[in-house]
N, CA, C, O and the ligand as a Tripos MOL2 file, in Angstrom:
@<TRIPOS>MOLECULE
protein
  317   315    80     0     0
PROTEIN
NO_CHARGES

@<TRIPOS>ATOM
      1 N           2.6660   33.6740   61.5310 N.3       1 MET1
      2 CA          1.6020   32.7300   61.8980 C.3       1 MET1
      3 C           2.0450   31.9170   63.1150 C.2       1 MET1
      4 O           3.1840   31.4550   63.1720 O.2       1 MET1
      5 N           1.1570   31.7430   64.0750 N.am      2 ASN2
      6 CA          1.5060   30.9270   65.2380 C.3       2 ASN2
      7 C           0.6680   29.6380   65.2480 C.2       2 ASN2
      8 O          -0.1590   29.3990   64.3680 O.2       2 ASN2
      9 N           0.9170   28.8240   66.2750 N.am      3 CYS3
     10 CA          0.2720   27.5070   66.3310 C.3       3 CYS3
     11 C          -1.2590   27.6190   66.3000 C.2       3 CYS3
     12 O          -1.9380   26.8000   65.6800 O.2       3 CYS3
     13 N          -1.7830   28.6290   66.9670 N.am      4 LYS4
     14 CA         -3.2360   28.8000   67.0060 C.3       4 LYS4
     15 C          -3.7870   29.0180   65.6040 C.2       4 LYS4
     16 O          -4.8020   28.4310   65.2280 O.2       4 LYS4
     17 N          -3.1100   29.8660   64.8330 N.am      5 ASN5
     18 CA         -3.5440   30.1290   63.4620 C.3       5 ASN5
     19 C          -3.5250   28.8520   62.6430 C.2       5 ASN5
     20 O          -4.4390   28.5780   61.8660 O.2       5 ASN5
     21 N          -2.4590   28.0690   62.8320 N.am      6 VAL6
     22 CA         -2.3270   26.8280   62.0730 C.3       6 VAL6
     23 C          -3.5190   25.9220   62.3520 C.2       6 VAL6
     24 O          -4.1370   25.3900   61.4300 O.2       6 VAL6
     25 N          -3.8360   25.7520   63.6380 N.am      7 ILE7
     26 CA         -4.9430   24.8740   64.0040 C.3       7 ILE7
     27 C          -6.2510   25.3870   63.4100 C.2       7 ILE7
     28 O          -7.0980   24.6020   62.9830 O.2       7 ILE7
     29 N          -6.4090   26.7190   63.3870 N.am      8 ARG8
     30 CA         -7.6530   27.2870   62.8730 C.3       8 ARG8
     31 C          -7.7930   27.0520   61.3680 C.2       8 ARG8
     32 O          -8.8960   26.8500   60.8620 O.2       8 ARG8
     33 N          -6.6700   27.0820   60.6680 N.am      9 GLU9
     34 CA         -6.7180   26.9740   59.2060 C.3       9 GLU9
     35 C          -6.5430   25.5450   58.7220 C.2       9 GLU9
     36 O          -6.5530   25.2820   57.5190 O.2       9 GLU9
     37 N          -6.3820   24.6170   59.6740 N.am     10 ILE10
     38 CA         -5.9030   23.2920   59.2880 C.3      10 ILE10
     39 C          -6.8340   22.5780   58.3080 C.2      10 ILE10
     40 O          -6.3600   21.9370   57.3700 O.2      10 ILE10
     41 N          -8.1410   22.6770   58.5070 N.am     11 SER11
     42 CA         -9.0220   21.9050   57.6300 C.3      11 SER11
     43 C          -9.0410   22.5140   56.2320 C.2      11 SER11
     44 O          -9.0980   21.7870   55.2400 O.2      11 SER11
     45 N          -8.9940   23.8510   56.1480 N.am     12 ASP12
     46 CA         -8.9180   24.4810   54.8350 C.3      12 ASP12
     47 C          -7.6070   24.1330   54.1470 C.2      12 ASP12
     48 O          -7.5550   23.9380   52.9330 O.2      12 ASP12
     49 N          -6.5450   24.0600   54.9500 N.am     13 TYR13
     50 CA         -5.2390   23.7150   54.3890 C.3      13 TYR13
     51 C          -5.2740   22.3230   53.7780 C.2      13 TYR13
     52 O          -4.7870   22.1110   52.6680 O.2      13 TYR13
     53 N          -5.8480   21.3850   54.5010 N.am     14 ILE14
     54 CA         -5.8960   20.0110   54.0120 C.3      14 ILE14
     55 C          -6.8350   19.8910   52.8180 C.2      14 ILE14
     56 O          -6.5860   19.1120   51.8980 O.2      14 ILE14
     57 N          -7.9120   20.6640   52.8390 N.am     15 ASP15
     58 CA         -8.8240   20.6390   51.6990 C.3      15 ASP15
     59 C          -8.2560   21.3600   50.4900 C.2      15 ASP15
     60 O          -8.7830   21.2430   49.3840 O.2      15 ASP15
     61 N          -7.1720   22.1140   50.7050 N.am     16 GLY16
     62 CA         -6.5990   22.8890   49.6050 C.3      16 GLY16
     63 C          -7.3680   24.1690   49.3360 C.2      16 GLY16
     64 O          -7.2920   24.7200   48.2380 O.2      16 GLY16
     65 N          -8.1150   24.6520   50.3370 N.am     17 ASP17
     66 CA         -8.9410   25.8420   50.1510 C.3      17 ASP17
     67 C          -8.2760   27.1360   50.6070 C.2      17 ASP17
     68 O          -8.8760   28.2080   50.5230 O.2      17 ASP17
     69 N          -7.0380   27.0400   51.0890 N.am     18 LEU18
     70 CA         -6.3870   28.2390   51.6130 C.3      18 LEU18
     71 C          -5.8360   29.1060   50.4880 C.2      18 LEU18
     72 O          -5.4120   28.6110   49.4430 O.2      18 LEU18
     73 N          -5.8550   30.4180   50.7340 N.am     19 ASP19
     74 CA         -5.1810   31.3250   49.8070 C.3      19 ASP19
     75 C          -3.7020   30.9850   49.7770 C.2      19 ASP19
     76 O          -3.1350   30.5180   50.7650 O.2      19 ASP19
     77 N          -3.0890   31.2260   48.6350 N.am     20 LEU20
     78 CA         -1.6870   30.8580   48.4630 C.3      20 LEU20
     79 C          -0.8100   31.4840   49.5410 C.2      20 LEU20
     80 O           0.0590   30.8140   50.1000 O.2      20 LEU20
     81 N          -1.0310   32.7550   49.8360 N.am     21 SER21
     82 CA         -0.1680   33.4350   50.8040 C.3      21 SER21
     83 C          -0.3200   32.8250   52.1940 C.2      21 SER21
     84 O           0.6630   32.6510   52.9150 O.2      21 SER21
     85 N          -1.5480   32.5040   52.5630 N.am     22 VAL22
     86 CA         -1.7880   31.8910   53.8780 C.3      22 VAL22
     87 C          -1.1480   30.5090   53.9290 C.2      22 VAL22
     88 O          -0.5640   30.1130   54.9380 O.2      22 VAL22
     89 N          -1.2710   29.7850   52.8160 N.am     23 ARG23
     90 CA         -0.7200   28.4370   52.7780 C.3      23 ARG23
     91 C           0.7990   28.4730   52.9170 C.2      23 ARG23
     92 O           1.3950   27.6510   53.6130 O.2      23 ARG23
     93 N           1.4060   29.4350   52.2460 N.am     24 GLN24
     94 CA          2.8620   29.5430   52.3370 C.3      24 GLN24
     95 C           3.3020   29.8760   53.7560 C.2      24 GLN24
     96 O           4.2890   29.3380   54.2570 O.2      24 GLN24
     97 N           2.5540   30.7720   54.3940 N.am     25 GLU25
     98 CA          2.8790   31.1060   55.7880 C.3      25 GLU25
     99 C           2.7570   29.8750   56.6720 C.2      25 GLU25
    100 O           3.5970   29.6160   57.5340 O.2      25 GLU25
    101 N           1.6850   29.1210   56.4320 N.am     26 LEU26
    102 CA          1.4490   27.9250   57.2370 C.3      26 LEU26
    103 C           2.5690   26.9110   57.0310 C.2      26 LEU26
    104 O           3.0570   26.3050   57.9850 O.2      26 LEU26
    105 N           2.9700   26.7360   55.7720 N.am     27 GLU27
    106 CA          4.0230   25.7650   55.4980 C.3      27 GLU27
    107 C           5.3560   26.2110   56.0950 C.2      27 GLU27
    108 O           6.1610   25.3930   56.5390 O.2      27 GLU27
    109 N           5.5680   27.5300   56.0930 N.am     28 ARG28
    110 CA          6.7930   28.0340   56.7060 C.3      28 ARG28
    111 C           6.7770   27.7240   58.2130 C.2      28 ARG28
    112 O           7.8070   27.3770   58.7920 O.2      28 ARG28
    113 N           5.6180   27.8510   58.8250 N.am     29 HIS29
    114 CA          5.5020   27.5170   60.2400 C.3      29 HIS29
    115 C           5.7760   26.0300   60.4780 C.2      29 HIS29
    116 O           6.4470   25.6530   61.4390 O.2      29 HIS29
    117 N           5.2460   25.2030   59.5920 N.am     30 LEU30
    118 CA          5.4160   23.7550   59.7630 C.3      30 LEU30
    119 C           6.8840   23.3420   59.6810 C.2      30 LEU30
    120 O           7.2960   22.3460   60.2760 O.2      30 LEU30
    121 N           7.6650   24.1230   58.9330 N.am     31 GLU31
    122 CA          9.0750   23.7660   58.7790 C.3      31 GLU31
    123 C           9.8290   23.8050   60.1060 C.2      31 GLU31
    124 O          10.7870   23.0590   60.3060 O.2      31 GLU31
    125 N           9.3900   24.6790   61.0060 N.am     32 HIS32
    126 CA         10.1310   24.7660   62.2600 C.3      32 HIS32
    127 C           9.3020   24.3690   63.4770 C.2      32 HIS32
    128 O           9.7910   24.4350   64.6040 O.2      32 HIS32
    129 N           8.0510   23.9580   63.2630 N.am     33 CYS33
    130 CA          7.2220   23.5780   64.4050 C.3      33 CYS33
    131 C           6.7750   22.1230   64.2560 C.2      33 CYS33
    132 O           5.8210   21.8170   63.5410 O.2      33 CYS33
    133 N           7.4890   21.2370   64.9500 N.am     34 THR34
    134 CA          7.2050   19.8090   64.8370 C.3      34 THR34
    135 C           5.7960   19.4760   65.3200 C.2      34 THR34
    136 O           5.1280   18.6130   64.7510 O.2      34 THR34
    137 N           5.3500   20.1580   66.3620 N.am     35 GLU35
    138 CA          4.0400   19.8210   66.9170 C.3      35 GLU35
    139 C           2.9270   20.0530   65.9100 C.2      35 GLU35
    140 O           2.0440   19.2130   65.7380 O.2      35 GLU35
    141 N           2.9770   21.1940   65.2500 N.am     36 CYS36
    142 CA          1.9450   21.4740   64.2570 C.3      36 CYS36
    143 C           2.0450   20.5120   63.0840 C.2      36 CYS36
    144 O           1.0350   20.1120   62.5030 O.2      36 CYS36
    145 N           3.2760   20.1470   62.7440 N.am     37 LYS37
    146 CA          3.4660   19.2150   61.6380 C.3      37 LYS37
    147 C           2.7940   17.8750   61.9560 C.2      37 LYS37
    148 O           2.1480   17.2680   61.1010 O.2      37 LYS37
    149 N           2.9610   17.4310   63.2010 N.am     38 ILE38
    150 CA          2.3250   16.1740   63.6120 C.3      38 ILE38
    151 C           0.8110   16.2980   63.5430 C.2      38 ILE38
    152 O           0.1250   15.3910   63.0720 O.2      38 ILE38
    153 N           0.2940   17.4290   64.0160 N.am     39 VAL39
    154 CA         -1.1560   17.6200   63.9880 C.3      39 VAL39
    155 C          -1.6710   17.5990   62.5520 C.2      39 VAL39
    156 O          -2.6910   16.9790   62.2550 O.2      39 VAL39
    157 N          -0.9460   18.2900   61.6620 N.am     40 VAL40
    158 CA         -1.3620   18.3140   60.2550 C.3      40 VAL40
    159 C          -1.3260   16.9080   59.6610 C.2      40 VAL40
    160 O          -2.2660   16.4860   58.9870 O.2      40 VAL40
    161 N          -0.2290   16.1840   59.9170 N.am     41 ASP41
    162 CA         -0.1090   14.8300   59.3790 C.3      41 ASP41
    163 C          -1.2380   13.9350   59.8760 C.2      41 ASP41
    164 O          -1.8420   13.1910   59.1040 O.2      41 ASP41
    165 N          -1.5140   14.0170   61.1760 N.am     42 GLN42
    166 CA         -2.5460   13.1460   61.7420 C.3      42 GLN42
    167 C          -3.9220   13.5150   61.2190 C.2      42 GLN42
    168 O          -4.7380   12.6440   60.9200 O.2      42 GLN42
    169 N          -4.1750   14.8250   61.1090 N.am     43 THR43
    170 CA         -5.4780   15.2420   60.5960 C.3      43 THR43
    171 C          -5.6580   14.7800   59.1620 C.2      43 THR43
    172 O          -6.7320   14.3260   58.7670 O.2      43 THR43
    173 N          -4.5800   14.9060   58.3860 N.am     44 ARG44
    174 CA         -4.6530   14.4890   56.9900 C.3      44 ARG44
    175 C          -4.9320   12.9880   56.8910 C.2      44 ARG44
    176 O          -5.7210   12.5460   56.0570 O.2      44 ARG44
    177 N          -4.2710   12.2130   57.7560 N.am     45 MET45
    178 CA         -4.5030   10.7640   57.7420 C.3      45 MET45
    179 C          -5.9440   10.4400   58.0990 C.2      45 MET45
    180 O          -6.5630    9.5660   57.4920 O.2      45 MET45
    181 N          -6.4720   11.1510   59.0880 N.am     46 THR46
    182 CA         -7.8480   10.9170   59.5040 C.3      46 THR46
    183 C          -8.8040   11.2250   58.3690 C.2      46 THR46
    184 O          -9.7440   10.4710   58.1150 O.2      46 THR46
    185 N          -8.5580   12.3490   57.6790 N.am     47 VAL47
    186 CA         -9.4200   12.7290   56.5660 C.3      47 VAL47
    187 C          -9.3760   11.6720   55.4740 C.2      47 VAL47
    188 O         -10.4060   11.3240   54.8970 O.2      47 VAL47
    189 N          -8.1690   11.1580   55.1880 N.am     48 GLN48
    190 CA         -8.0440   10.1370   54.1520 C.3      48 GLN48
    191 C          -8.7810    8.8660   54.5400 C.2      48 GLN48
    192 O          -9.4070    8.2160   53.7020 O.2      48 GLN48
    193 N          -8.7010    8.5190   55.8170 N.am     49 LEU49
    194 CA         -9.4150    7.3440   56.3000 C.3      49 LEU49
    195 C         -10.9060    7.4860   56.0350 C.2      49 LEU49
    196 O         -11.5660    6.5490   55.5870 O.2      49 LEU49
    197 N         -11.4270    8.6870   56.3230 N.am     50 PHE50
    198 CA        -12.8550    8.9290   56.1300 C.3      50 PHE50
    199 C         -13.2250    8.8260   54.6640 C.2      50 PHE50
    200 O         -14.2630    8.2660   54.3120 O.2      50 PHE50
    201 N         -12.3670    9.3700   53.8100 N.am     51 CYS51
    202 CA        -12.6670    9.3560   52.3810 C.3      51 CYS51
    203 C         -12.6440    7.9390   51.8320 C.2      51 CYS51
    204 O         -13.4260    7.5990   50.9440 O.2      51 CYS51
    205 N         -11.7400    7.1050   52.3640 N.am     52 ASP52
    206 CA        -11.5990    5.7620   51.8380 C.3      52 ASP52
    207 C         -12.7020    4.8290   52.2900 C.2      52 ASP52
    208 O         -13.0280    3.8570   51.6080 O.2      52 ASP52
    209 N         -13.2780    5.1320   53.4550 N.am     53 SER53
    210 CA        -14.2410    4.1810   54.0030 C.3      53 SER53
    211 C         -15.5700    4.2930   53.2760 C.2      53 SER53
    212 O         -16.0050    5.3870   52.9160 O.2      53 SER53
    213 N         -16.1910    3.1810   53.0710 N.am     54 ARG54
    214 CA        -17.4910    3.1550   52.4250 C.3      54 ARG54
    215 C         -18.5330    3.7360   53.3750 C.2      54 ARG54
    216 O         -18.3900    3.6500   54.5940 O.2      54 ARG54
    217 N         -19.5750    4.3220   52.8120 N.am     55 PRO55
    218 CA        -20.6620    4.7870   53.6910 C.3      55 PRO55
    219 C         -21.2330    3.5980   54.4490 C.2      55 PRO55
    220 O         -21.4530    2.5280   53.8830 O.2      55 PRO55
    221 N         -21.4630    3.8010   55.7120 N.am     56 ILE56
    222 CA        -21.9650    2.7100   56.5400 C.3      56 ILE56
    223 C         -23.4840    2.7440   56.5620 C.2      56 ILE56
    224 O         -24.0950    3.7730   56.8540 O.2      56 ILE56
    225 N         -24.0730    1.6200   56.2520 N.am     57 GLU57
    226 CA        -25.5270    1.5260   56.2860 C.3      57 GLU57
    227 C         -25.9740    1.3390   57.7330 C.2      57 GLU57
    228 O         -25.5420    0.4110   58.4160 O.2      57 GLU57
    229 N         -26.8330    2.2230   58.1770 N.am     58 LEU58
    230 CA        -27.3060    2.1220   59.5620 C.3      58 LEU58
    231 C         -28.3470    1.0180   59.6590 C.2      58 LEU58
    232 O         -29.1560    0.8430   58.7470 O.2      58 LEU58
    233 N         -28.3320    0.2740   60.7580 N.am     59 PRO59
    234 CA        -29.3960   -0.7020   60.9870 C.3      59 PRO59
    235 C         -30.7450   -0.0040   61.0090 C.2      59 PRO59
    236 O         -30.8460    1.1420   61.4480 O.2      59 PRO59
    237 N         -31.7940   -0.6930   60.5330 N.am     60 GLY60
    238 CA        -33.1070   -0.0750   60.3800 C.3      60 GLY60
    239 C         -33.6390    0.6180   61.6200 C.2      60 GLY60
    240 O         -34.1660    1.7270   61.5340 O.2      60 GLY60
    241 N         -33.5040   -0.0330   62.7870 N.am     61 ASP61
    242 CA        -34.0990    0.5750   63.9790 C.3      61 ASP61
    243 C         -33.3550    1.8400   64.3820 C.2      61 ASP61
    244 O         -33.9530    2.7910   64.8850 O.2      61 ASP61
    245 N         -32.0390    1.8440   64.1550 N.am     62 VAL62
    246 CA        -31.2700    3.0500   64.4620 C.3      62 VAL62
    247 C         -31.7210    4.1810   63.5520 C.2      62 VAL62
    248 O         -31.8650    5.3270   63.9780 O.2      62 VAL62
    249 N         -31.9420    3.8330   62.2870 N.am     63 LYS63
    250 CA        -32.3620    4.8240   61.3110 C.3      63 LYS63
    251 C         -33.7140    5.4280   61.6940 C.2      63 LYS63
    252 O         -33.8850    6.6460   61.6590 O.2      63 LYS63
    253 N         -34.6750    4.5700   62.0610 N.am     64 SER64
    254 CA        -35.9870    5.1130   62.3610 C.3      64 SER64
    255 C         -35.9720    5.9030   63.6660 C.2      64 SER64
    256 O         -36.7000    6.8840   63.8160 O.2      64 SER64
    257 N         -35.1280    5.4610   64.6170 N.am     65 ARG65
    258 CA        -35.0080    6.2480   65.8390 C.3      65 ARG65
    259 C         -34.3980    7.6150   65.5480 C.2      65 ARG65
    260 O         -34.7820    8.6270   66.1340 O.2      65 ARG65
    261 N         -33.4500    7.6150   64.6380 N.am     66 LEU66
    262 CA        -32.8150    8.8700   64.2520 C.3      66 LEU66
    263 C         -33.8350    9.7980   63.6020 C.2      66 LEU66
    264 O         -33.8810   10.9920   63.8990 O.2      66 LEU66
    265 N         -34.6460    9.2400   62.7180 N.am     67 HIS67
    266 CA        -35.6700   10.0440   62.0610 C.3      67 HIS67
    267 C         -36.6800   10.5760   63.0650 C.2      67 HIS67
    268 O         -37.0990   11.7310   62.9830 O.2      67 HIS67
    269 N         -37.0710    9.7240   64.0200 N.am     68 ASP68
    270 CA        -37.9890   10.1840   65.0590 C.3      68 ASP68
    271 C         -37.4060   11.3710   65.8070 C.2      68 ASP68
    272 O         -38.0740   12.3770   66.0430 O.2      68 ASP68
    273 N         -36.1260   11.2170   66.1740 N.am     69 ALA69
    274 CA        -35.4770   12.2770   66.9350 C.3      69 ALA69
    275 C         -35.3970   13.5550   66.1070 C.2      69 ALA69
    276 O         -35.6170   14.6510   66.6210 O.2      69 ALA69
    277 N         -35.0840   13.4080   64.8280 N.am     70 LEU70
    278 CA        -34.9960   14.5810   63.9560 C.3      70 LEU70
    279 C         -36.3530   15.2590   63.8330 C.2      70 LEU70
    280 O         -36.4540   16.4840   63.8900 O.2      70 LEU70
    281 N         -37.4090   14.4400   63.6630 N.am     71 ARG71
    282 CA        -38.7520   14.9910   63.5450 C.3      71 ARG71
    283 C         -39.1220   15.7740   64.7960 C.2      71 ARG71
    284 O         -39.6290   16.8940   64.7310 O.2      71 ARG71
    285 N         -38.8480   15.1450   65.9430 N.am     72 ARG72
    286 CA        -39.1980   15.7950   67.2050 C.3      72 ARG72
    287 C         -38.4200   17.1030   67.3810 C.2      72 ARG72
    288 O         -38.9850   18.1360   67.7410 O.2      72 ARG72
    289 N         -37.1410   17.0340   67.1250 N.am     73 ASN73
    290 CA        -36.2930   18.1760   67.4640 C.3      73 ASN73
    291 C         -36.3030   19.2720   66.4090 C.2      73 ASN73
    292 O         -36.2190   20.4540   66.7420 O.2      73 ASN73
    293 N         -36.4040   18.8920   65.1500 N.am     74 PHE74
    294 CA        -36.2480   19.8960   64.1010 C.3      74 PHE74
    295 C         -37.4350   19.9620   63.1480 C.2      74 PHE74
    296 O         -37.4400   20.7690   62.2180 O.2      74 PHE74
    297 N         -38.4370   19.1210   63.3700 N.am     75 GLY75
    298 CA        -39.5530   19.1310   62.4510 C.3      75 GLY75
    299 C         -39.1950   18.6010   61.0750 C.2      75 GLY75
    300 O         -39.8540   18.9260   60.0880 O.2      75 GLY75
    301 N         -38.1300   17.7670   61.0080 N.am     76 VAL76
    302 CA        -37.7230   17.1920   59.7370 C.3      76 VAL76
    303 C         -38.6170   15.9930   59.4330 C.2      76 VAL76
    304 O         -38.8650   15.1590   60.3040 O.2      76 VAL76
    305 N         -39.0960   15.9130   58.1990 N.am     77 LYS77
    306 CA        -39.9700   14.8010   57.8260 C.3      77 LYS77
    307 C         -39.1310   13.5720   57.4770 C.2      77 LYS77
    308 O         -38.1480   13.6680   56.7410 O.2      77 LYS77
    309 N         -39.5290   12.4240   58.0110 N.am     78 GLY78
    310 CA        -38.8420   11.1840   57.6920 C.3      78 GLY78
    311 C         -39.3240   10.6460   56.3600 C.2      78 GLY78
    312 O         -40.2590   11.1820   55.7630 O.2      78 GLY78
    313 N         -38.6790    9.5770   55.8940 N.am     79 HIS79
    314 CA        -39.0520    9.0110   54.6040 C.3      79 HIS79
    315 C         -40.1880    8.0350   54.7700 C.2      79 HIS79
    316 O         -40.6480    7.4490   53.7900 O.2      79 HIS79
    317 ZN          3.1220   25.3930   65.6280 Zn       80 ZN80
@<TRIPOS>BOND
     1     1     2 1
     2     2     3 1
     3     3     4 2
     4     3     5 am
     5     5     6 1
     6     6     7 1
     7     7     8 2
     8     7     9 am
     9     9    10 1
    10    10    11 1
    11    11    12 2
    12    11    13 am
    13    13    14 1
    14    14    15 1
    15    15    16 2
    16    15    17 am
    17    17    18 1
    18    18    19 1
    19    19    20 2
    20    19    21 am
    21    21    22 1
    22    22    23 1
    23    23    24 2
    24    23    25 am
    25    25    26 1
    26    26    27 1
    27    27    28 2
    28    27    29 am
    29    29    30 1
    30    30    31 1
    31    31    32 2
    32    31    33 am
    33    33    34 1
    34    34    35 1
    35    35    36 2
    36    35    37 am
    37    37    38 1
    38    38    39 1
    39    39    40 2
    40    39    41 am
    41    41    42 1
    42    42    43 1
    43    43    44 2
    44    43    45 am
    45    45    46 1
    46    46    47 1
    47    47    48 2
    48    47    49 am
    49    49    50 1
    50    50    51 1
    51    51    52 2
    52    51    53 am
    53    53    54 1
    54    54    55 1
    55    55    56 2
    56    55    57 am
    57    57    58 1
    58    58    59 1
    59    59    60 2
    60    59    61 am
    61    61    62 1
    62    62    63 1
    63    63    64 2
    64    63    65 am
    65    65    66 1
    66    66    67 1
    67    67    68 2
    68    67    69 am
    69    69    70 1
    70    70    71 1
    71    71    72 2
    72    71    73 am
    73    73    74 1
    74    74    75 1
    75    75    76 2
    76    75    77 am
    77    77    78 1
    78    78    79 1
    79    79    80 2
    80    79    81 am
    81    81    82 1
    82    82    83 1
    83    83    84 2
    84    83    85 am
    85    85    86 1
    86    86    87 1
    87    87    88 2
    88    87    89 am
    89    89    90 1
    90    90    91 1
    91    91    92 2
    92    91    93 am
    93    93    94 1
    94    94    95 1
    95    95    96 2
    96    95    97 am
    97    97    98 1
    98    98    99 1
    99    99   100 2
   100    99   101 am
   101   101   102 1
   102   102   103 1
   103   103   104 2
   104   103   105 am
   105   105   106 1
   106   106   107 1
   107   107   108 2
   108   107   109 am
   109   109   110 1
   110   110   111 1
   111   111   112 2
   112   111   113 am
   113   113   114 1
   114   114   115 1
   115   115   116 2
   116   115   117 am
   117   117   118 1
   118   118   119 1
   119   119   120 2
   120   119   121 am
   121   121   122 1
   122   122   123 1
   123   123   124 2
   124   123   125 am
   125   125   126 1
   126   126   127 1
   127   127   128 2
   128   127   129 am
   129   129   130 1
   130   130   131 1
   131   131   132 2
   132   131   133 am
   133   133   134 1
   134   134   135 1
   135   135   136 2
   136   135   137 am
   137   137   138 1
   138   138   139 1
   139   139   140 2
   140   139   141 am
   141   141   142 1
   142   142   143 1
   143   143   144 2
   144   143   145 am
   145   145   146 1
   146   146   147 1
   147   147   148 2
   148   147   149 am
   149   149   150 1
   150   150   151 1
   151   151   152 2
   152   151   153 am
   153   153   154 1
   154   154   155 1
   155   155   156 2
   156   155   157 am
   157   157   158 1
   158   158   159 1
   159   159   160 2
   160   159   161 am
   161   161   162 1
   162   162   163 1
   163   163   164 2
   164   163   165 am
   165   165   166 1
   166   166   167 1
   167   167   168 2
   168   167   169 am
   169   169   170 1
   170   170   171 1
   171   171   172 2
   172   171   173 am
   173   173   174 1
   174   174   175 1
   175   175   176 2
   176   175   177 am
   177   177   178 1
   178   178   179 1
   179   179   180 2
   180   179   181 am
   181   181   182 1
   182   182   183 1
   183   183   184 2
   184   183   185 am
   185   185   186 1
   186   186   187 1
   187   187   188 2
   188   187   189 am
   189   189   190 1
   190   190   191 1
   191   191   192 2
   192   191   193 am
   193   193   194 1
   194   194   195 1
   195   195   196 2
   196   195   197 am
   197   197   198 1
   198   198   199 1
   199   199   200 2
   200   199   201 am
   201   201   202 1
   202   202   203 1
   203   203   204 2
   204   203   205 am
   205   205   206 1
   206   206   207 1
   207   207   208 2
   208   207   209 am
   209   209   210 1
   210   210   211 1
   211   211   212 2
   212   211   213 am
   213   213   214 1
   214   214   215 1
   215   215   216 2
   216   215   217 am
   217   217   218 1
   218   218   219 1
   219   219   220 2
   220   219   221 am
   221   221   222 1
   222   222   223 1
   223   223   224 2
   224   223   225 am
   225   225   226 1
   226   226   227 1
   227   227   228 2
   228   227   229 am
   229   229   230 1
   230   230   231 1
   231   231   232 2
   232   231   233 am
   233   233   234 1
   234   234   235 1
   235   235   236 2
   236   235   237 am
   237   237   238 1
   238   238   239 1
   239   239   240 2
   240   239   241 am
   241   241   242 1
   242   242   243 1
   243   243   244 2
   244   243   245 am
   245   245   246 1
   246   246   247 1
   247   247   248 2
   248   247   249 am
   249   249   250 1
   250   250   251 1
   251   251   252 2
   252   251   253 am
   253   253   254 1
   254   254   255 1
   255   255   256 2
   256   255   257 am
   257   257   258 1
   258   258   259 1
   259   259   260 2
   260   259   261 am
   261   261   262 1
   262   262   263 1
   263   263   264 2
   264   263   265 am
   265   265   266 1
   266   266   267 1
   267   267   268 2
   268   267   269 am
   269   269   270 1
   270   270   271 1
   271   271   272 2
   272   271   273 am
   273   273   274 1
   274   274   275 1
   275   275   276 2
   276   275   277 am
   277   277   278 1
   278   278   279 1
   279   279   280 2
   280   279   281 am
   281   281   282 1
   282   282   283 1
   283   283   284 2
   284   283   285 am
   285   285   286 1
   286   286   287 1
   287   287   288 2
   288   287   289 am
   289   289   290 1
   290   290   291 1
   291   291   292 2
   292   291   293 am
   293   293   294 1
   294   294   295 1
   295   295   296 2
   296   295   297 am
   297   297   298 1
   298   298   299 1
   299   299   300 2
   300   299   301 am
   301   301   302 1
   302   302   303 1
   303   303   304 2
   304   303   305 am
   305   305   306 1
   306   306   307 1
   307   307   308 2
   308   307   309 am
   309   309   310 1
   310   310   311 1
   311   311   312 2
   312   311   313 am
   313   313   314 1
   314   314   315 1
   315   315   316 2
@<TRIPOS>SUBSTRUCTURE
     1 MET1         2 RESIDUE 1 A MET
     2 ASN2         6 RESIDUE 1 A ASN
     3 CYS3        10 RESIDUE 1 A CYS
     4 LYS4        14 RESIDUE 1 A LYS
     5 ASN5        18 RESIDUE 1 A ASN
     6 VAL6        22 RESIDUE 1 A VAL
     7 ILE7        26 RESIDUE 1 A ILE
     8 ARG8        30 RESIDUE 1 A ARG
     9 GLU9        34 RESIDUE 1 A GLU
    10 ILE10       38 RESIDUE 1 A ILE
    11 SER11       42 RESIDUE 1 A SER
    12 ASP12       46 RESIDUE 1 A ASP
    13 TYR13       50 RESIDUE 1 A TYR
    14 ILE14       54 RESIDUE 1 A ILE
    15 ASP15       58 RESIDUE 1 A ASP
    16 GLY16       62 RESIDUE 1 A GLY
    17 ASP17       66 RESIDUE 1 A ASP
    18 LEU18       70 RESIDUE 1 A LEU
    19 ASP19       74 RESIDUE 1 A ASP
    20 LEU20       78 RESIDUE 1 A LEU
    21 SER21       82 RESIDUE 1 A SER
    22 VAL22       86 RESIDUE 1 A VAL
    23 ARG23       90 RESIDUE 1 A ARG
    24 GLN24       94 RESIDUE 1 A GLN
    25 GLU25       98 RESIDUE 1 A GLU
    26 LEU26      102 RESIDUE 1 A LEU
    27 GLU27      106 RESIDUE 1 A GLU
    28 ARG28      110 RESIDUE 1 A ARG
    29 HIS29      114 RESIDUE 1 A HIS
    30 LEU30      118 RESIDUE 1 A LEU
    31 GLU31      122 RESIDUE 1 A GLU
    32 HIS32      126 RESIDUE 1 A HIS
    33 CYS33      130 RESIDUE 1 A CYS
    34 THR34      134 RESIDUE 1 A THR
    35 GLU35      138 RESIDUE 1 A GLU
    36 CYS36      142 RESIDUE 1 A CYS
    37 LYS37      146 RESIDUE 1 A LYS
    38 ILE38      150 RESIDUE 1 A ILE
    39 VAL39      154 RESIDUE 1 A VAL
    40 VAL40      158 RESIDUE 1 A VAL
    41 ASP41      162 RESIDUE 1 A ASP
    42 GLN42      166 RESIDUE 1 A GLN
    43 THR43      170 RESIDUE 1 A THR
    44 ARG44      174 RESIDUE 1 A ARG
    45 MET45      178 RESIDUE 1 A MET
    46 THR46      182 RESIDUE 1 A THR
    47 VAL47      186 RESIDUE 1 A VAL
    48 GLN48      190 RESIDUE 1 A GLN
    49 LEU49      194 RESIDUE 1 A LEU
    50 PHE50      198 RESIDUE 1 A PHE
    51 CYS51      202 RESIDUE 1 A CYS
    52 ASP52      206 RESIDUE 1 A ASP
    53 SER53      210 RESIDUE 1 A SER
    54 ARG54      214 RESIDUE 1 A ARG
    55 PRO55      218 RESIDUE 1 A PRO
    56 ILE56      222 RESIDUE 1 A ILE
    57 GLU57      226 RESIDUE 1 A GLU
    58 LEU58      230 RESIDUE 1 A LEU
    59 PRO59      234 RESIDUE 1 A PRO
    60 GLY60      238 RESIDUE 1 A GLY
    61 ASP61      242 RESIDUE 1 A ASP
    62 VAL62      246 RESIDUE 1 A VAL
    63 LYS63      250 RESIDUE 1 A LYS
    64 SER64      254 RESIDUE 1 A SER
    65 ARG65      258 RESIDUE 1 A ARG
    66 LEU66      262 RESIDUE 1 A LEU
    67 HIS67      266 RESIDUE 1 A HIS
    68 ASP68      270 RESIDUE 1 A ASP
    69 ALA69      274 RESIDUE 1 A ALA
    70 LEU70      278 RESIDUE 1 A LEU
    71 ARG71      282 RESIDUE 1 A ARG
    72 ARG72      286 RESIDUE 1 A ARG
    73 ASN73      290 RESIDUE 1 A ASN
    74 PHE74      294 RESIDUE 1 A PHE
    75 GLY75      298 RESIDUE 1 A GLY
    76 VAL76      302 RESIDUE 1 A VAL
    77 LYS77      306 RESIDUE 1 A LYS
    78 GLY78      310 RESIDUE 1 A GLY
    79 HIS79      314 RESIDUE 1 A HIS
    80 ZN80       317 GROUP 0 **** ****
């Protein structure tokens, strides 16, 4: 496995969705590749930050503008 493979599999790796064999290969790569290890650590931290943060309530006008845009672009019905 090379750095490109690691980057491609990184989100599945962090989610724990990788096959065992792929995960082992990835971890073996991380043992000798500091750069990928940093990327994995930072991505994991970012994911944790997202999970910890409360859903943000959008201000009303932003919400209605968003709905307008969705309706126009995708034909999605607003509430
Ligand atoms: Zn690497």
